[in-house]
C-alpha positions as CSV (number, residue, x, y, z in Angstrom):
1,M,92.6,149.2,94.0
2,K,93.6,149.5,90.3
3,L,96.4,147.4,88.6
4,T,99.1,149.1,87.6
5,F,102.9,148.4,86.2
6,E,103.9,149.5,89.7
7,N,102.2,147.4,91.4
8,I,101.3,144.1,89.5
9,L,104.2,142.0,90.5
10,L,104.0,142.7,94.1
11,I,99.8,142.1,94.0
12,G,100.7,139.1,91.9
13,S,103.5,137.9,94.1
14,I,101.2,138.2,97.3
15,L,98.2,136.4,95.5
16,L,100.3,133.2,94.2
17,I,101.7,133.0,97.9
18,L,97.9,133.4,99.5
19,S,96.9,130.3,96.6
20,I,99.3,128.2,97.3
21,L,99.2,128.5,101.1
22,A,95.5,128.1,100.9
23,G,96.0,125.1,98.6
24,K,98.2,123.5,100.7
25,T,95.5,123.8,103.5
26,S,92.6,122.9,101.6
27,N,94.0,119.2,101.0
28,R,93.2,118.3,104.6
29,F,89.3,119.1,103.7
30,G,89.3,117.5,100.3
31,I,88.7,120.7,98.6
32,P,90.0,120.9,95.1
33,V,93.1,123.3,95.1
34,L,91.7,124.9,91.7
35,V,88.5,126.2,93.8
36,I,90.7,127.7,96.2
37,F,92.6,129.5,93.3
38,V,89.5,131.0,92.0
39,V,88.2,131.7,95.5
40,V,91.4,133.9,96.2
41,G,91.0,135.5,92.9
42,M,87.4,136.4,94.0
43,L,88.1,137.6,97.5
44,A,90.9,139.9,95.7
45,G,88.6,141.3,93.4
46,S,86.8,144.4,93.3
47,E,83.8,143.2,95.2
48,G,85.9,141.4,97.7
49,L,88.6,142.3,100.2
50,G,91.4,143.3,98.1
51,G,89.3,145.6,95.8
52,I,91.4,145.2,92.7
53,D,89.7,146.5,90.0
54,F,89.8,143.8,87.0
55,S,87.4,143.9,84.1
56,N,89.1,143.0,81.0
57,P,87.9,140.1,79.2
58,G,90.4,140.7,76.6
59,I,93.3,140.3,78.9
60,A,91.5,137.5,80.5
61,R,91.4,135.7,77.3
62,F,95.0,136.1,76.5
63,I,96.3,135.1,79.9
64,G,93.9,132.2,79.6
65,I,95.1,131.1,76.2
66,V,98.9,131.1,77.2
67,A,98.2,129.3,80.4
68,L,96.3,126.4,78.5
69,N,99.2,126.2,76.2
70,F,101.4,125.0,79.1
71,I,98.8,123.0,80.8
72,L,98.1,121.1,77.8
73,F,101.8,121.1,76.8
74,S,102.6,119.6,80.1
75,G,99.7,117.1,80.2
76,G,100.9,115.9,76.7
77,L,104.3,115.5,77.9
78,E,103.1,112.9,80.3
79,T,101.2,111.3,78.0
80,R,102.3,107.5,77.4
81,L,101.7,106.2,73.9
82,E,101.9,102.8,75.0
83,V,99.0,103.3,77.5
84,V,97.0,105.6,75.1
85,K,97.1,103.7,72.1
86,P,94.7,100.9,73.3
87,V,92.0,103.6,74.1
88,I,92.7,106.3,71.1
89,W,89.5,105.5,69.3
90,H,87.5,106.1,72.6
91,G,88.9,109.0,73.7
92,M,88.4,110.5,70.0
93,V,84.6,109.6,69.8
94,L,84.2,111.2,73.3
95,S,86.3,114.2,72.5
96,T,84.1,114.6,69.0
97,F,80.8,113.0,69.2
98,G,80.6,113.0,73.0
99,V,80.9,117.0,72.8
100,L,78.4,117.4,70.3
101,I,76.0,115.5,72.5
102,T,76.4,117.4,75.4
103,A,76.6,120.8,73.4
104,V,73.2,120.0,71.9
105,S,71.4,118.4,74.8
106,V,72.6,121.5,77.2
107,G,71.6,123.9,74.6
108,V,68.1,122.5,74.1
109,F,67.5,122.3,78.0
110,V,68.7,125.9,78.4
111,W,66.3,127.2,75.7
112,A,63.6,125.2,77.1
113,V,64.0,125.9,80.7
114,A,66.0,129.3,81.1
115,G,64.0,131.1,78.5
116,F,67.0,131.8,76.3
117,P,66.9,132.1,72.3
118,F,67.6,128.6,71.0
119,S,70.7,130.2,69.0
120,E,72.0,131.3,72.4
121,G,71.0,128.3,74.4
122,L,73.4,126.0,71.7
123,L,76.1,128.6,72.2
124,L,76.2,128.1,76.1
125,G,75.9,124.1,75.4
126,A,78.9,124.4,73.2
127,I,80.9,126.6,75.4
128,V,80.6,124.0,78.4
129,S,80.7,121.1,76.3
130,S,84.5,119.8,76.6
131,T,86.1,118.9,79.8
132,D,88.9,120.8,81.2
133,A,92.6,119.5,80.8
134,A,93.8,121.7,83.7
135,A,91.1,120.4,86.2
136,V,91.3,116.6,84.8
137,F,95.1,116.3,84.8
138,S,95.4,117.9,88.2
139,T,92.8,115.8,89.8
140,L,93.5,112.4,88.4
141,R,97.5,112.7,89.0
142,S,96.8,113.9,92.6
143,K,98.6,111.2,95.1
144,S,95.1,110.3,96.2
145,T,93.7,108.9,92.9
146,G,94.6,105.5,91.6
147,L,92.3,104.4,88.6
148,K,92.5,101.3,86.2
149,R,94.9,102.0,83.4
150,N,92.4,102.5,80.3
151,I,89.8,104.7,82.4
152,R,92.4,107.5,83.2
153,A,94.1,107.0,79.9
154,T,90.8,107.9,78.4
155,L,89.7,110.4,80.2
156,E,93.2,112.3,79.9
157,L,93.0,111.7,76.2
158,E,89.6,113.0,76.1
159,S,90.2,116.2,78.2
160,G,93.4,117.0,75.9
161,S,92.0,116.8,72.9
162,N,88.2,117.8,73.1
163,D,89.0,121.2,72.9
164,P,89.1,121.8,69.3
165,M,85.6,120.4,69.0
166,A,84.2,122.7,71.9
167,Y,85.7,125.7,70.1
168,L,84.6,125.1,66.6
169,L,80.9,124.9,68.0
170,M,81.5,127.7,69.7
171,I,82.9,129.9,67.0
172,T,79.7,128.2,64.8
173,M,77.0,129.3,67.0
174,M,78.4,133.1,67.6
175,G,78.8,132.9,63.7
176,W,75.3,132.1,63.1
177,I,74.2,134.7,66.0
178,T,76.1,137.4,64.4
179,N,75.6,136.0,60.7
180,P,72.2,134.0,60.3
181,G,73.4,133.0,56.7
182,H,76.4,130.8,58.1
183,S,76.5,127.4,56.0
184,I,76.7,124.3,57.5
185,M,79.1,122.6,55.0
186,G,81.2,125.6,55.6
187,T,81.5,124.6,59.2
188,I,82.3,120.9,58.6
189,A,84.9,122.0,56.3
190,L,86.6,124.4,58.9
191,F,86.2,121.5,61.5
192,V,87.8,119.1,59.4
193,G,90.8,121.8,58.2
194,Q,91.3,122.6,61.6
195,V,91.8,119.1,62.9
196,I,94.1,118.1,59.9
197,I,96.2,121.2,60.0
198,G,96.5,121.1,63.6
199,G,97.4,117.6,64.1
200,A,100.0,117.7,61.0
201,L,101.8,120.7,62.3
202,G,101.5,119.7,65.6
203,L,103.2,116.5,64.6
204,I,105.7,118.2,62.2
205,T,106.9,120.3,64.9
206,G,107.2,117.8,67.6
207,K,109.6,115.7,65.1
208,L,111.9,118.5,63.9
209,G,112.0,119.7,67.7
210,K,113.1,116.4,68.8
211,E,116.1,116.8,66.3
212,L,116.7,120.4,67.1
213,I,117.0,119.2,71.1
214,N,119.3,116.5,70.6
215,R,121.6,117.8,68.1
216,I,121.9,121.5,69.4
217,S,124.5,121.9,72.2
218,L,124.0,124.0,74.6
219,D,126.4,125.2,77.4
220,F,123.5,125.9,80.1
221,Y,121.3,122.9,80.6
222,G,118.4,125.3,81.9
223,L,118.1,126.4,78.2
224,Y,116.8,123.4,77.2
225,P,113.2,124.0,78.5
226,V,113.2,127.1,77.0
227,I,113.7,126.0,73.6
228,V,110.6,123.8,74.3
229,I,108.7,126.5,75.1
230,A,109.5,128.3,72.1
231,L,108.2,125.0,70.0
232,M,105.4,124.9,71.9
233,F,104.5,128.6,71.1
234,F,105.5,127.8,67.4
235,A,103.1,125.2,67.5
236,F,100.1,126.9,68.5
237,G,101.0,130.0,66.5
238,I,101.8,128.4,63.1
239,S,98.7,126.1,63.3
240,E,96.6,129.1,64.1
241,L,98.2,131.2,60.9
242,A,97.7,128.1,58.8
243,G,94.0,127.6,60.0
244,G,94.4,124.8,62.1
245,N,93.8,124.1,65.5
246,G,96.5,125.7,67.9
247,F,95.3,123.4,71.0
248,L,95.6,120.2,69.0
249,A,99.0,121.0,67.6
250,I,100.5,121.9,70.9
251,Y,99.2,118.7,72.5
252,I,100.0,116.4,69.7
253,C,103.7,118.0,69.6
254,A,104.0,117.4,73.4
255,V,102.8,113.6,73.2
256,Y,105.6,113.0,70.8
257,L,108.3,114.6,72.4
258,G,107.4,113.1,75.7
259,N,107.4,109.7,74.4
260,H,111.1,110.0,72.6
261,H,114.4,110.3,74.1
262,L,115.5,113.7,74.5
263,I,118.5,115.3,76.0
264,H,118.1,116.4,79.6
265,K,114.3,115.1,79.3
266,K,114.2,115.2,83.0
267,T,115.0,118.7,83.2
268,I,112.3,119.6,80.8
269,L,109.6,117.5,82.5
270,Q,110.6,119.1,85.8
271,S,110.3,122.5,84.2
272,F,106.8,121.9,82.6
273,D,105.5,120.4,85.6
274,G,106.3,123.6,87.8
275,L,105.4,125.9,85.0
276,A,101.7,124.1,84.4
277,W,100.9,124.5,87.9
278,L,102.1,128.1,87.7
279,M,99.8,128.8,85.0
280,Q,96.9,127.1,86.6
281,I,97.3,129.4,89.4
282,V,97.6,132.3,87.2
283,L,94.7,131.5,85.2
284,F,92.2,130.6,87.9
285,L,93.3,133.8,89.8
286,T,92.7,135.8,86.9
287,L,89.1,134.3,86.1
288,G,88.5,134.8,89.9
289,L,89.4,138.6,89.7
290,L,87.2,138.9,86.3
291,V,84.1,137.8,87.9
292,Y,81.6,140.2,90.1
293,P,80.1,137.6,92.9
294,S,77.1,140.1,92.8
295,Q,76.3,139.1,89.2
296,I,76.4,135.6,90.3
297,V,73.9,135.3,93.1
298,P,71.0,136.2,90.6
299,I,71.6,133.2,88.3
300,I,72.2,130.5,91.2
301,G,69.0,128.9,90.7
302,T,69.2,128.6,87.0
303,G,72.7,127.7,87.2
304,L,72.3,125.1,89.6
305,L,69.4,123.5,87.5
306,V,71.8,123.5,84.3
307,S,75.0,122.3,86.5
308,A,72.5,119.2,87.4
309,F,71.4,118.6,84.0
310,L,75.2,118.9,82.8
311,M,76.3,116.3,85.5
312,F,73.5,114.1,85.5
313,F,72.2,113.7,82.3
314,A,73.8,115.3,79.3
315,R,77.4,114.1,80.5
316,P,76.1,110.6,81.0
317,L,74.3,110.4,77.7
318,S,77.3,111.6,75.8
319,V,79.3,109.1,77.5
320,F,77.5,106.0,77.2
321,A,76.3,106.9,73.6
322,S,79.9,107.1,72.9
323,L,81.5,104.5,74.5
324,A,78.7,101.6,74.5
325,P,79.5,100.5,71.0
326,F,83.0,99.5,72.2
327,G,81.8,97.1,74.8
328,I,82.9,99.1,78.0
329,K,81.3,97.8,81.3
330,A,78.8,100.0,82.5
331,R,80.2,100.9,85.9
332,S,83.4,102.4,83.9
333,M,81.4,104.5,81.7
334,A,79.3,105.5,84.8
335,F,82.3,106.7,86.3
336,M,83.7,108.4,83.4
337,S,80.6,110.0,83.2
338,W,81.2,111.7,86.6
339,V,84.7,113.0,85.8
340,G,83.3,115.3,83.2
341,L,85.3,118.1,84.9
342,R,84.3,122.1,83.9
343,G,87.0,124.2,84.5
344,A,88.9,127.1,83.3
345,V,88.5,126.3,79.5
346,P,84.7,127.1,79.2
347,I,85.1,130.4,81.3
348,V,88.0,131.3,78.8
349,F,85.9,130.0,76.0
350,A,82.8,132.4,77.7
351,T,85.0,135.3,77.3
352,Y,84.6,135.1,73.5
353,P,80.9,136.0,73.4
354,L,81.6,138.9,75.9
355,L,84.2,140.4,73.6
356,A,82.0,140.0,70.2
357,G,79.1,141.8,72.1
358,V,76.7,138.9,72.0
359,E,73.3,139.6,73.4
360,N,73.2,137.9,76.7
361,S,76.7,137.4,76.7
362,Q,77.2,138.8,80.3
363,M,74.5,136.3,81.8
364,I,76.2,133.6,79.7
365,F,79.6,134.1,81.2
366,N,78.3,134.2,84.7
367,L,76.4,131.0,84.2
368,V,79.6,129.2,82.7
369,F,81.5,130.6,85.7
370,F,79.0,128.9,88.0
371,I,78.9,125.6,86.0
372,S,82.6,125.5,86.1
373,L,83.0,126.2,89.8
374,S,80.1,123.9,90.8
375,S,81.6,120.9,88.8
376,V,85.0,121.0,90.1
377,L,83.8,121.8,93.6
378,L,81.2,118.6,94.0
379,Q,82.5,116.2,91.1
380,G,86.1,117.1,92.1
381,T,85.9,116.4,96.1
382,T,83.8,113.1,95.3
383,L,86.1,111.4,92.6
384,K,87.9,109.1,94.9
385,T,84.6,108.3,96.6
386,A,82.9,107.5,93.3
387,A,86.0,105.4,91.9
388,K,85.6,103.4,95.0
389,W,81.8,102.9,94.6
390,F,82.0,102.1,90.8
391,H,84.9,99.7,91.5
392,V,87.5,101.1,89.5
393,A,89.9,102.3,91.9
394,V,93.5,100.5,92.3
395,P,95.6,100.4,95.2
396,A,98.2,102.9,95.5
397,K,101.1,100.6,94.6
398,A,99.4,100.1,91.5
399,K,98.8,103.5,90.3
400,Q,99.6,104.6,86.7
401,R,102.8,106.6,87.1
402,T,103.6,109.6,84.8
403,P,107.0,109.6,82.5
404,L,107.9,112.3,85.4
405,D,107.5,109.6,88.3
406,Y,110.0,107.1,86.0
407,E,112.4,109.7,85.8
408,L,112.4,110.6,88.9
409,Y,112.1,107.3,90.8
410,D,113.3,104.2,88.6
411,T,116.9,104.6,89.1
412,V,117.1,101.0,90.8
413,K,117.5,98.2,88.2
414,S,117.6,94.7,88.6
415,Q,120.7,94.2,86.0
416,M,123.9,96.1,86.2
417,R,127.2,95.6,84.0
418,E,130.4,97.6,82.8
419,I,130.8,97.4,79.2
420,H,133.8,98.3,77.5
421,I,133.8,100.1,74.0
422,G,135.8,98.7,72.1
423,E,137.1,99.6,68.5
424,K,134.3,97.2,67.1
425,S,131.6,98.8,68.8
426,T,129.3,101.1,66.7
427,A,128.8,102.9,69.6
428,V,131.9,105.0,69.1
429,G,131.4,108.8,68.2
430,K,127.6,109.0,69.1
431,K,125.7,110.8,71.6
432,V,124.0,108.8,74.3
433,I,120.8,110.0,72.9
434,D,121.4,108.5,69.7
435,L,122.1,105.1,71.3
436,D,118.7,103.9,70.7
437,F,118.7,102.4,74.5
438,P,115.4,100.6,75.6
439,K,113.5,103.0,78.0
440,S,114.4,100.3,80.9
441,A,118.1,100.9,80.8
442,L,120.3,103.9,81.4
443,I,124.4,104.4,81.7
444,A,124.8,105.3,85.2
445,L,128.6,106.2,85.0
446,I,131.3,106.3,82.5
447,R,134.8,105.5,83.4
448,R,137.2,107.3,80.9
449,N,141.1,107.7,81.2
450,G,141.1,107.1,84.9
451,S,138.3,109.2,85.7
452,Y,134.6,109.2,85.8
453,V,131.9,110.9,83.7
454,T,128.4,111.5,84.6
455,P,126.7,111.3,81.5
456,N,124.0,113.2,79.9
457,G,122.0,112.8,76.4
458,S,124.7,114.9,74.9
459,T,128.0,113.1,76.1
460,V,129.6,111.3,73.3
461,I,130.9,108.0,73.6
462,G,134.6,107.3,73.2
463,Q,136.6,104.4,72.5
464,N,138.0,102.3,75.3
465,D,135.1,104.1,77.7
466,I,134.0,101.7,80.4
467,L,130.0,102.2,81.0
468,L,128.5,101.2,84.1
469,V,124.9,100.3,82.7
470,V,121.9,99.4,84.8
471,A,118.8,97.7,83.3
472,D,115.3,96.4,84.6
473,N,115.7,92.7,83.0
474,P,118.0,90.4,81.0
475,E,116.1,91.5,77.9
476,S,116.7,95.2,78.3
477,L,120.5,94.4,79.0
478,S,120.5,92.5,75.8
479,Q,119.1,95.1,73.7
480,V,121.6,97.3,75.4
481,Y,124.4,95.5,73.9
482,R,122.7,95.2,70.5
483,S,122.6,99.2,70.8
484,L,126.3,99.2,71.3
485,G,127.0,97.0,68.5
486,Y,127.6,93.9,70.0
487,S,125.7,90.7,69.1
488,S,126.5,89.2,72.3
489,P,127.8,90.3,75.7
490,E,131.2,88.1,75.1
491,E,132.0,90.3,72.3
492,H,133.2,93.3,74.4
């Protein structure tokens, strides 16, 4: 069956429904839901039951880039800076030095064992060198996985920021293969430029985006997520145009927005959570459609060898070499070695050699697909067991929550006060979003002229309003009074 404009929506909707239903069933057997999405795609493909003919790596790469935008942005929105700050250097070293060690060690192994030319072996190593954000975020944020605070933060930071290094290594190796005169200094300059430009533009877009979201007044709340989507694509596009790394830009932009007060933040977080899942399904379905199972069978032996080397040697080597200087416990590093999940990102990267016509590119793609699938299947299914084995698991009640969790569930506070807004209050005429309230407090209700108003970030505080404020503790409540212009509760 060929995909046409007339049937693509019908077929796509059927595949989405089947993927979600199959994913719900898979949870009972401990199978990672991402594997199910790929399997559904393979079954629907040209060699499966569906017989859908899809063999366009260019379209697959485009879908992959768009999907990764949403996945990385959603992960960035839910990254809490107070959690990441203590481990920022751990994550940065893993996402650069660790990626380099993985790429080189896997490349040398493939060259020595699989008979690849040395340059193509390094190209394969570069493609599989980064952990996959979609796989890591979805696995670590599942309801069944509770990890000690710094371990989870390090792994999420690594997976969200290591794509630029892997991308650079891949582009460099492709350049060396197609143009042997490629200079090392040019490569280093390219990497530094991509990181600096991508990081700077991501931060600038985040700051400007925050002002835009909080100052624009829209009649329809549903348009606020649309603005954020536009900011996401703008950060990626302007960074790529300026010579920076777009993936790094959108991740930093999202982290900035996720850690500041935004109007209708709950709506934005919920929207991106759903969109990220949709994009994961679409991405893995597309990659499943793209692969030919008959081409995977002949390389299973080589694939198993490379997968085993990556899981049991290359990844542990990169983690221990990167994190040992920080004095991290061996069992924590051992567990982080096991969470080196490969997924959609390496497969998307593997389409670049296909489109560039690199020799053995089809075999490289098939090997990368097999390695990624085996990684998610084996490491993803055993993650909970490994956490207990290495003593890094925490009880469910102590499991770290994301900003979305706090938005939805932390509505019950221990302190509640009615605060009258008099003429001396500095809050008069300000929007709720501009009050600089602590994150542990909120305005539940406003009584105004005998009626009640349910506030949101764009609600303007008026004189003689009575605010019903709830807070976690007395300290937060004291900060609320200061934010409203009162030095003490007695003043109002």
